[in-house]
C-alpha positions as CSV (number, residue, x, y, z in Angstrom):
1,M,-27.3,-9.2,13.1
2,N,-24.4,-7.6,15.0
3,W,-24.1,-4.9,12.4
4,I,-27.8,-4.1,12.5
5,L,-27.5,-3.8,16.3
6,W,-24.5,-1.5,15.9
7,I,-26.3,0.8,13.5
8,L,-29.2,0.9,15.9
9,F,-27.1,1.7,18.9
10,N,-24.9,4.1,16.9
11,R,-28.1,6.2,16.3
12,I,-29.1,6.0,19.9
13,Y,-25.8,7.2,21.2
14,H,-25.7,10.1,18.8
15,S,-29.3,11.3,19.5
16,P,-29.8,13.1,22.9
17,V,-33.5,12.2,22.8
18,L,-33.0,8.6,22.0
19,L,-30.2,8.3,24.5
20,A,-32.4,9.8,27.3
21,I,-35.1,7.2,26.5
22,Y,-32.6,4.4,26.4
23,K,-31.1,5.4,29.7
24,G,-34.7,5.4,31.2
25,L,-35.2,1.9,29.8
26,K,-31.9,0.8,31.3
27,Y,-32.9,2.1,34.7
28,I,-36.2,0.2,34.6
29,T,-34.4,-3.0,33.6
30,Y,-32.0,-2.4,36.5
31,L,-34.9,-2.0,39.0
32,T,-36.6,-5.2,37.7
33,T,-33.6,-7.5,37.3
34,G,-31.0,-6.1,39.7
35,T,-28.4,-6.1,36.9
36,T,-26.5,-3.4,35.1
37,E,-26.2,-3.0,31.3
38,I,-22.4,-3.7,31.3
39,Y,-22.9,-6.9,33.3
40,R,-25.7,-8.1,31.0
41,L,-23.5,-7.5,28.0
42,C,-20.6,-9.4,29.5
43,H,-22.8,-12.2,30.9
44,T,-24.0,-13.3,27.4
45,Q,-20.4,-13.5,25.9
46,S,-17.4,-15.7,25.9
47,N,-14.0,-14.5,27.2
48,R,-13.3,-12.9,23.8
49,P,-16.4,-10.9,23.0
50,N,-17.2,-9.7,19.5
51,A,-16.5,-6.2,18.3
52,T,-20.1,-5.0,18.7
53,I,-20.2,-6.0,22.3
54,I,-16.9,-4.2,23.1
55,Y,-18.2,-1.2,21.3
56,R,-21.4,-1.2,23.4
57,I,-19.4,-1.5,26.6
58,D,-17.2,1.4,25.4
59,Q,-20.2,3.5,24.7
60,S,-21.9,2.5,28.0
61,I,-18.8,3.8,29.8
62,L,-18.6,6.9,27.7
63,Y,-22.1,8.0,28.5
64,S,-22.3,6.8,32.1
65,N,-22.5,9.5,34.8
66,Q,-21.4,6.9,37.4
67,L,-18.1,6.1,35.5
68,R,-16.7,9.5,34.8
69,E,-13.5,8.9,36.7
70,E,-13.0,5.5,35.2
71,R,-13.6,6.9,31.7
72,I,-10.7,9.3,32.3
73,Q,-8.5,6.6,33.7
74,L,-9.0,4.5,30.6
75,T,-7.3,7.3,28.6
76,S,-4.3,7.5,30.9
77,D,-1.4,5.2,31.6
78,E,-1.0,6.5,35.2
79,I,-3.7,4.2,36.7
80,P,-3.2,0.4,36.3
81,L,-5.9,-1.2,34.2
82,T,-6.5,-3.8,36.8
83,T,-7.6,-1.0,39.2
84,V,-10.1,0.2,36.7
85,F,-11.3,-3.3,36.1
86,Q,-11.8,-4.0,39.8
87,T,-13.7,-0.8,40.2
88,L,-16.0,-1.5,37.3
89,C,-16.7,-5.0,38.6
90,R,-17.8,-3.5,42.0
91,K,-19.8,-0.6,40.6
92,K,-21.5,-2.7,37.9
93,L,-22.4,-5.5,40.3
94,F,-20.3,-8.4,39.1
95,S,-20.3,-11.3,41.5
96,S,-16.6,-11.9,41.2
97,T,-13.6,-10.6,39.3
98,Q,-12.9,-14.3,38.4
99,S,-16.3,-15.0,36.8
100,P,-16.6,-15.6,33.0
101,A,-18.5,-12.3,32.7
102,A,-15.7,-10.5,34.5
103,Q,-13.1,-12.0,32.2
104,T,-15.2,-10.7,29.3
105,L,-15.2,-7.2,30.8
106,Q,-11.4,-7.4,31.4
107,Y,-10.7,-8.3,27.8
108,S,-13.0,-5.5,26.6
109,L,-11.3,-2.9,28.8
110,Q,-8.0,-3.9,27.4
111,R,-9.2,-3.2,23.9
112,I,-10.8,0.0,24.9
113,Y,-7.6,1.1,26.6
114,Q,-5.6,0.2,23.5
115,S,-7.9,2.4,21.4
116,N,-7.4,5.3,23.7
117,Q,-3.6,4.8,23.7
118,L,-3.8,4.8,19.9
119,L,-5.6,8.1,19.9
120,N,-3.0,9.6,22.3
121,A,-0.2,8.4,20.1
122,V,-1.7,9.8,16.9
123,E,-2.6,13.1,18.6
124,E,1.0,13.4,19.8
125,R,2.3,13.0,16.3
126,T,-0.1,15.5,14.9
127,L,1.1,18.0,17.5
128,T,4.8,17.3,16.7
129,K,5.9,19.9,14.2
130,Y,8.2,19.1,11.4
131,D,11.7,20.4,12.3
132,S,14.2,20.7,9.4
133,T,17.1,20.7,11.9
134,N,16.0,17.3,13.3
135,P,18.0,14.6,11.5
136,E,15.2,12.0,12.1
137,H,12.6,14.2,10.5
138,E,14.8,14.9,7.5
139,K,15.5,11.2,7.2
140,L,11.8,10.4,7.2
141,L,11.1,13.0,4.5
142,L,13.9,11.8,2.3
143,S,12.6,8.2,2.6
144,L,9.3,9.4,1.2
145,W,11.1,10.7,-1.9
146,S,13.1,7.6,-2.4
147,G,10.0,5.4,-1.9
148,M,7.9,7.4,-4.4
149,K,10.7,8.5,-6.9
150,P,13.3,5.7,-6.7
151,D,14.7,6.4,-10.1
152,E,15.0,10.2,-9.7
153,P,17.5,11.5,-7.2
154,L,16.8,14.8,-5.5
155,E,19.0,17.6,-6.8
156,N,18.9,19.4,-3.5
157,R,17.0,19.3,-0.2
158,L,15.2,22.4,-1.3
159,T,14.0,21.9,-4.9
160,K,11.0,22.3,-7.1
161,Q,11.1,18.5,-7.6
162,W,8.9,18.3,-4.5
163,V,6.1,19.8,-6.5
164,D,6.0,16.7,-8.6
165,L,5.1,14.7,-5.4
166,G,2.2,17.1,-4.8
167,F,3.8,19.6,-2.3
168,Q,3.2,23.3,-2.7
169,G,6.7,24.5,-3.1
170,N,10.4,23.6,-2.8
171,D,10.3,22.9,0.9
172,P,7.7,20.2,2.0
173,A,8.3,21.1,5.7
174,T,5.8,24.0,5.4
175,D,3.0,21.7,4.2
176,F,3.1,19.6,7.4
177,R,2.1,22.5,9.7
178,G,-1.5,21.4,9.9
179,M,-1.1,17.7,10.8
180,G,2.5,17.6,12.1
181,L,4.5,14.4,11.6
182,Q,1.5,12.2,11.3
183,G,0.9,13.6,7.8
184,L,4.4,12.5,6.9
185,D,4.2,9.2,8.7
186,D,1.1,8.3,6.7
187,L,2.5,9.2,3.3
188,V,5.6,7.1,4.1
189,Y,3.6,4.2,5.4
190,F,1.5,4.2,2.2
191,S,4.6,4.2,0.0
192,V,6.2,1.3,2.0
193,R,3.1,-0.9,2.8
194,Y,1.3,-0.5,-0.6
195,P,3.9,0.8,-3.1
196,A,2.0,-0.3,-6.2
197,Y,-1.1,1.5,-5.1
198,A,0.9,4.6,-4.0
199,H,2.7,4.8,-7.3
200,S,-0.4,4.3,-9.3
201,I,-2.3,7.0,-7.4
202,L,0.7,9.4,-7.8
203,Q,0.5,8.8,-11.6
204,H,-3.2,9.4,-11.7
205,S,-2.8,12.6,-9.7
206,A,-0.5,14.0,-12.4
207,H,-3.2,13.7,-15.1
208,P,-3.1,16.8,-17.4
209,V,-6.8,17.5,-16.9
210,Y,-8.0,16.1,-13.6
211,W,-4.8,16.4,-11.6
212,Y,-4.6,17.0,-7.9
213,P,-1.6,17.5,-5.5
214,Y,-0.8,14.0,-4.2
215,A,1.0,15.0,-1.0
216,I,-1.5,17.8,0.0
217,V,-4.4,15.5,-0.6
218,G,-2.6,12.8,1.5
219,I,-2.2,15.3,4.4
220,N,-5.9,16.2,4.1
221,I,-6.8,12.5,4.3
222,T,-4.6,12.2,7.5
223,K,-6.7,15.0,9.0
224,F,-9.9,13.2,8.0
225,A,-8.7,9.9,9.4
226,Y,-7.7,11.6,12.7
227,Q,-11.1,13.2,13.0
228,L,-12.7,9.8,12.6
229,L,-10.5,8.4,15.3
230,E,-10.9,11.4,17.7
231,S,-14.7,11.4,17.3
232,K,-14.8,7.6,18.0
233,Q,-16.4,6.9,14.6
234,L,-13.6,4.4,14.1
235,Q,-14.1,2.5,17.4
236,L,-16.0,-0.5,16.0
237,Y,-13.6,-0.8,13.1
238,L,-10.7,-0.8,15.6
239,F,-12.4,-3.4,17.8
240,Q,-13.1,-5.6,14.7
241,Y,-9.5,-5.6,13.6
242,E,-6.9,-4.4,16.1
243,P,-6.7,-1.0,17.9
244,V,-3.1,-0.3,17.0
245,L,-1.3,2.2,14.8
246,T,-1.0,0.0,11.7
247,T,-4.8,-0.5,11.7
248,F,-5.3,3.3,11.7
249,Q,-2.8,3.8,9.0
250,D,-4.4,1.0,6.9
251,V,-7.6,3.0,7.1
252,Y,-5.6,6.0,5.8
253,C,-4.4,4.0,2.9
254,Y,-7.9,2.7,2.1
255,L,-9.3,6.3,2.2
256,F,-6.5,7.5,-0.1
257,Y,-7.3,4.7,-2.5
258,Q,-11.0,5.4,-2.5
259,F,-10.5,9.2,-2.9
260,N,-8.4,8.5,-6.0
261,Q,-11.2,6.3,-7.4
262,F,-13.8,8.9,-6.5
263,W,-11.8,11.6,-8.2
264,I,-10.7,9.9,-11.5
265,T,-14.1,8.3,-12.1
266,H,-16.2,11.3,-11.4
267,E,-18.4,12.6,-14.2
268,P,-18.1,15.3,-15.2
269,K,-14.4,15.4,-14.8
270,L,-13.1,17.4,-11.9
271,S,-10.4,20.0,-11.6
272,V,-8.3,21.0,-8.6
273,M,-10.7,23.9,-8.1
274,D,-13.4,21.4,-7.2
275,F,-11.4,19.8,-4.4
276,E,-12.9,21.6,-1.4
277,V,-16.5,20.9,-2.3
278,K,-15.8,17.4,-3.6
279,F,-13.7,16.4,-0.6
280,I,-16.7,17.2,1.7
281,E,-18.8,14.9,-0.5
282,F,-16.2,12.2,-0.3
283,K,-16.0,12.4,3.5
284,A,-19.7,12.0,3.8
285,K,-19.6,9.0,1.6
286,M,-16.8,7.4,3.6
287,K,-18.7,8.0,6.9
288,H,-21.8,6.4,5.4
289,D,-19.6,3.4,4.3
290,L,-18.1,3.2,7.7
291,V,-21.5,2.9,9.4
292,H,-22.5,0.2,7.0
293,N,-19.3,-1.9,7.4
294,R,-18.0,-1.2,3.9
295,I,-14.6,0.0,4.9
296,I,-12.0,-2.7,5.0
297,P,-8.2,-2.9,5.2
298,L,-6.6,-2.2,1.9
299,S,-4.8,-5.5,2.1
300,L,-8.2,-7.3,2.0
301,L,-9.3,-5.2,-1.0
302,E,-6.1,-6.5,-2.7
303,N,-7.3,-10.1,-2.3
304,K,-10.8,-9.5,-3.7
């Protein structure tokens, strides 16, 4: 039932007409009951509300004309979260900051704040350019090679061997321009967290007929995952699991795994020239799966 409600409200929040009608109904309910939507959502929950309720509170704040300032404050670490909580309790007509409903609101705000901090952190990494003179950047890059090619030492830092990992030339640094260090972070995370999957996918990507550049595709998947995060399409997923970096990177790993399955099982067989069109098709499929709760952490897929 929670997922049916989420699909319904997801459509409402993404349709200007439906949203206007919904706001009108909320106002009528406020006039007749003297309660606000956020209060009603919190009043029916325990201190630890489910992900759907947190999502609806998040969306209510996002689309509220009354809470514009608080919406900005929830994306910053300059204003204490307790201040935002107290302001919302007052504006949304909570009887007390100590009531069970208020405690539900406080917990929800913590999760919403965490999701915003996650977005800030990922955005910062995407804007951090790879610097070949930075020892930490170089160390991270070399760890990717050692994780993916443990039995094949690099001949030099600049070498055509990188092409075997799916980069475009002898210096991978140039391929990280679009997504910054986040693109590298995700490739390394996949190789460390799910080495068997990463190695299997690399092997598939080297097929003589339907090959694709492993690293370049990985960077494109980082961009896709970031777009899902930035557009808040990942919000419910984050609230269901945990709004932290490893949750986001597990989504990346799941998407990479599913892309490989999509690519190697496609009929007729694909070539690298099909990538642009087929990646658009793949993204649409993943967005549909996300709405219908079909995306799960790759660790859970392992146990199925």
